[in-house]
N, C-alpha and C positions, 0 to 999 in steps of 0.2 A: 332280436329279430328272428322271426320264424323262417323256416325254409321255403314256405310258400311265398312269403313276401320277397325274399332274395331272388327266388326264381322268377317272380312276376316282374320285377323291376326292369330288367332288360327288355322283356316282352313289352312292357308298358311304354318304353322309349320308342321301340319300333312301331307300336300301335299309334303313338303320337304322331310319328313321322308320316305313316300312311294316312292317318286321319287328316293331317295337314295338306297333303297332296290332294286327297279325295275332295276336300272341302274347296280347295283352289279350283279344281275342274268343275265342281258342281256350281260354285259362284260364277265362273265364266259362262256357263250355260244358262244360268238363271238371268244374269244380266243381259244376255242376248235377247231374252224375251221381255225384259222390263226396261231395259235402257233406251237410249234415244235413237237406236237403229245402227250405230256404227259398230257395235259389238264389243268395243273396248270400254271397261269401266274408267272413270276419271281418277287420276291420282290427285292428292290434296294439292299439289303445286301446278295443277294443269290450268293455265291461264284462260283457256278457252271456255271452261266449264263454270257454272255457278256454284254458290255455296250450297244450295238445296240439293243439287245433283251429286256433289262431291260427298256430302254428309249422308245422304241416302245410300250411296254406294257403300260407304264405310260401315254403316249400320247393318245393311244387308249382308255384307261379307262377315262381319262380326258375329252375327246371328247364326249364319250357316256354319261358320267354323265351330262355334260354341255347341250346336246341335249334333254336328257330326263327331266331334271330339267325345262329347258325353256318350253317344250311341256306341262309339268304338271302345271306350273305357269300360262301360257297363257290359258290353258283349265279351270283352276280354275277361272281366271279372267273373262273369257266368261261366265262361269256358274253363277257367282255372278251377271254379268250384266243382264243376261236373268232372274234371280230371283228377283232382285231388280230395274232393270232399270238404275242402276249407276255402272260406272266402279270403281273398288277398286283402291285407289291411293297409 
């Protein structure tokens, strides 16, 4: 395992935690705009919400998380390459 990869692993974990937190905040803001107006996204076991709303919220949350995580991972890899001249594997 290369030194760049070893150095990137702990940073990647921190980036992942930050991406999850950022995605959560972003999802809450987006849901306020597209949700039913109460501001809270439905949970899968929320008896007061229908299937469509629960599944739409889950799909939106998953999409936001995936995009934010990919952007953070890619940005981290680009940063490592700029600092070290090598792409983390």
